C-alpha positions in Angstrom: 0.7 16.8 1.1 2.5 14.3 3.3 -0.6 12.3 3.7 -1.2 12.3 -0.1 2.3 11.1 -0.7 1.9 8.4 1.8 -1.3 7.2 0.2 0.4 7.3 -3.3 3.2 5.1 -1.9 1.0 2.7 -0.3 -1.0 2.5 -3.5 2.1 1.9 -5.5 3.3 -0.6 -3.0 0.0 -2.6 -3.3 0.1 -2.7 -7.0 3.9 -3.7 -7.1 3.3 -6.6 -4.6 0.1 -7.6 -6.4 2.0 -7.9 -9.6 4.8 -9.9 -7.9 2.2 -12.3 -6.4 0.7 -12.8 -9.9 4.0 -13.4 -11.4 4.9 -15.9 -8.4 1.7 -17.8 -9.1 2.7 -18.3 -12.8 6.1 -19.5 -11.5 4.5 -21.6 -8.9 2.2 -23.3 -11.3 5.2 -24.9 -13.1 6.4 -26.8 -10.1 5.0 -30.2 -9.1 4.9 -30.4 -5.3 3.8 -33.5 -3.3 3.4 -33.5 0.4 3.4 -36.5 2.9 2.2 -36.4 6.5 -0.4 -33.7 6.0 -2.7 -35.8 8.2 -0.6 -34.7 11.1 -1.6 -31.0 10.5 -5.2 -31.8 9.7 -5.6 -33.7 12.9 -4.5 -30.6 14.9 -7.0 -28.4 13.0 -9.8 -30.9 13.8 -8.9 -30.7 17.5 -8.6 -27.0 17.3 -4.9 -27.0 18.3 -2.8 -24.1 17.0 0.1 -25.4 14.9 3.6 -23.7 14.7 5.2 -25.0 11.6 9.0 -25.5 12.2 11.6 -25.7 9.4 15.2 -25.1 8.6 15.9 -21.5 7.4 17.4 -22.6 4.0 14.6 -25.1 3.3 11.8 -22.5 4.0 10.9 -21.6 0.3 8.8 -24.6 -0.5 6.9 -24.8 3.0 6.0 -21.0 2.7 4.9 -21.4 -0.9 2.8 -24.6 -0.2 1.1 -23.6 3.2 0.1 -19.9 2.2 -3.6 -20.5 2.6 -3.2 -21.8 6.3 -3.6 -18.3 7.7 -0.3 -18.5 9.6 1.7 -15.7 11.3 5.5 -15.2 10.5 7.9 -13.3 12.8 10.7 -11.5 10.9 13.6 -10.7 13.1 15.5 -7.5 12.3 19.2 -6.7 12.2 19.5 -3.6 14.3 23.2 -2.9 13.3 24.0 0.6 11.6 25.1 -1.1 8.5 21.9 -2.9 7.8 20.5 -0.2 5.5 20.0 0.8 2.0 19.1 -2.0 -0.5 19.1 -4.7 2.3 16.6 -2.8 4.1 14.5 -2.0 1.0 14.6 -5.6 -0.1 13.6 -6.9 3.3 10.7 -4.4 3.3 9.4 -5.4 -0.1 9.8 -9.1 0.7 7.7 -8.9 3.9 5.0 -7.0 2.1 5.0 -9.6 -0.6 4.7 -12.5 2.0 1.7 -10.6 3.5 0.1 -10.5 0.0 0.6 -14.2 -0.1 -1.8 -14.7 2.7 0.5 -14.5 5.8 0.3 -12.2 8.6 3.8 -10.8 9.4 5.1 -9.4 12.5 8.1 -7.2 11.7 10.5 -6.9 14.5 11.6 -3.5 13.2 8.3 -2.1 14.2 9.0 -2.8 18.0 11.5 -1.0 20.3 13.4 -4.1 20.9 13.6 -7.7 19.6 12.2 -9.0 23.1 9.1 -6.9 22.7 8.5 -8.3 19.3 8.9 -11.8 20.6 6.4 -11.1 23.3 3.8 -9.9 20.7 4.5 -13.1 18.7 3.6 -15.1 21.7 0.5 -13.2 22.3 -0.5 -13.6 18.6 0.2 -17.3 18.7 -2.2 -17.8 21.4 -4.9 -17.0 18.9 -3.6 -18.4 15.7 -1.0 -20.6 14.1 2.4 -19.6 12.9 5.7 -20.7 11.2 9.4 -20.2 12.4 12.7 -21.3 11.2 14.4 -23.4 14.0 17.9 -22.2 13.1 17.1 -18.6 12.2 17.8 -15.9 11.9 21.7 -16.2 11.8 22.4 -20.0 12.4 24.3 -22.1 13.0 22.8 -24.1 10.3 20.7 -27.1 11.0 20.9 -26.6 14.8 17.6 -25.8 16.5 17.7 -23.0 18.9 15.4 -22.8 22.1 13.1 -20.2 20.4 10.4 -22.7 19.0 10.2 -24.6 22.2 10.0 -21.4 24.2 7.1 -20.2 22.0 5.3 -23.6 22.4 5.7 -23.4 26.3 4.5 -19.8 26.4 1.7 -19.7 23.9 0.5 -23.4 23.9 0.9 -24.0 20.2 1.9 -27.3 18.9 5.2 -27.7 17.1 5.0 -29.4 13.7 8.4 -30.2 12.0 8.4 -29.7 8.2 11.1 -31.0 5.8 11.6 -30.2 2.1 13.6 -31.3 -0.9 13.7 -29.9 -4.4 14.8 -31.6 -7.8 16.7 -28.6 -9.2 17.3 -25.0 -8.3 19.9 -22.6 -6.8 21.5 -22.5 -3.5 22.4 -19.0 -2.3 26.0 -18.4 -1.0 25.0 -17.5 2.6 25.0 -19.2 6.0 21.6 -21.0 5.5 22.4 -22.2 1.9 18.9 -21.0 1.0 17.3 -23.1 -1.9 15.1 -21.7 -4.5 13.5 -24.2 -7.0 13.7 -23.7 -10.8 10.8 -23.6 -13.2 9.3 -26.9 -13.7 11.1 -28.5 -10.7 9.7 -31.2 -8.5 9.3 -30.6 -4.8 8.6 -32.9 -1.8 7.4 -31.9 1.7 7.2 -34.2 4.8 5.3 -33.3 7.8 6.5 -35.0 11.0 4.4 -36.0 14.1 3.6 -32.9 16.3 5.7 -32.2 19.3 4.0 -30.8 22.5 5.7 -28.7 25.1 3.9 -28.4 28.5 3.4 -24.9 29.9 5.0 -25.5 33.2 7.9 -27.7 32.1 11.4 -27.5 33.4 14.5 -26.2 31.6 15.6 -29.9 31.4 12.4 -30.9 29.6 12.7 -27.9 27.3 16.2 -28.9 26.3 14.9 -32.4 25.5 12.1 -30.9 23.4 14.7 -28.9 21.5 16.8 -32.0 20.9 13.6 -33.9 19.8 12.8 -31.0 17.5 16.3 -30.9 15.8 16.1 -34.7 15.2 12.6 -34.6 13.9 13.5 -31.8 11.5 16.7 -33.6 10.3 14.6 -36.8 9.8 11.9 -34.9 7.9 14.3 -33.4 5.4 16.0 -36.9 5.0 12.6 -38.5 4.3 11.8 -35.6 1.8 15.1 -36.3 0.0 14.4 -40.1 -0.1 10.9 -39.4 -1.5 12.2 -37.2 -4.1 14.8 -39.8 -5.2 12.1 -42.5 -5.3 9.9 -40.3 -7.5 11.1 -41.5 -10.9 14.7 -41.6 -9.9 14.9 -37.7 -9.4 17.9 -36.4 -7.5 18.6 -33.0 -6.2 20.5 -30.8 -8.6 21.2 -27.4 -7.1 24.0 -25.0 -8.1 25.3 -22.3 -5.9 25.2 -18.6 -6.7 26.9 -15.6 -5.2 25.3 -13.1 -2.9 
């Protein structure tokens, strides 16, 4: 009986996430997204290097939407405090399943005994395929690169690819990362910066220099995305905040 209930739940989940993906595709089709610097990513693929797309947490909607066909792996950190439950947990679960249906491979930290074990699995996965990560995630401070992306590059051999984004109109959530969601029929710009490589045997000092370089590259990419957007028919960003 339990097995049948499990199969029924998975079936309903598959149908629900499939419907969400279908609706999302309709929404996505109304947006006009342009990308600059894609040659940086294509060159890595031609040389068979594995990319790790790096972005700011609050700017992640557009890149995740645009690069869904790149067969990337995402690592989802998990809040292990007792109050992280109920609708927050259910919402997270549904979101991750939706991202999987979008074409990503998702490593869910909640499936591992500890966060460190999840990170080790992510390192192992990145040795075989590319991925994506938020440099200031999962809890900020906003627009400050943590050592995580450079650590992953050092341990797995992936090449860091900074990505910036800007939208013409949408909403900005009232949370630490000011997460931006584009409106229907909005315009979006992506800028892919030149790759950053971290040698396997580098020192802590070199790692810190790479982290600073990555932070600067991300800020530069987002600034360039905003400039491209504003030069695109005089469009300026018009986002409004909404509560939690």
